[in-house]
C-alpha positions as CSV (number, residue, x, y, z in Angstrom):
1,M,89.2,100.8,123.1
2,T,91.8,103.1,121.7
3,V,90.7,106.0,119.6
4,R,92.5,106.1,116.2
5,P,94.6,109.3,115.9
6,K,94.4,111.5,112.8
7,F,97.0,110.7,110.2
8,N,100.1,112.9,110.3
9,K,103.4,112.5,108.5
10,S,105.4,111.9,111.7
11,M,103.3,108.9,112.6
12,T,105.3,105.7,113.0
13,S,104.6,102.7,110.7
14,E,103.7,100.7,113.8
15,T,101.0,103.3,114.8
16,F,99.7,103.5,111.3
17,S,99.5,99.7,111.0
18,S,97.7,99.2,114.3
19,F,94.5,101.0,113.1
20,Y,92.0,100.4,110.3
21,W,91.9,103.0,107.5
22,Y,89.0,103.2,105.1
23,K,89.9,103.1,101.4
24,G,88.7,106.7,100.9
25,E,90.8,107.9,103.8
26,F,93.8,106.1,102.5
27,K,93.4,107.6,99.0
28,N,93.0,111.1,100.5
29,I,96.2,110.6,102.6
30,C,98.1,109.5,99.5
31,S,96.8,112.4,97.4
32,Q,97.7,114.9,100.2
33,Y,101.3,113.7,100.3
34,G,101.8,113.1,96.5
35,L,101.9,109.3,96.8
36,P,100.4,106.8,94.3
37,R,96.7,106.1,95.1
38,Y,96.7,102.7,93.5
39,G,97.8,99.3,94.7
40,T,99.2,96.2,93.2
41,L,97.5,92.8,92.8
42,N,99.9,89.9,93.2
43,L,98.3,86.7,91.8
């Protein structure tokens, strides 16, 4: 079992995508880096 690293801005998209991130964690990451905290719903 691989331990998930803490998020950092130099993390590759492959590394980011290979781990599960809770919604709250993801919202905090977005807030910290000035990114939108909402998603889109494609129906």
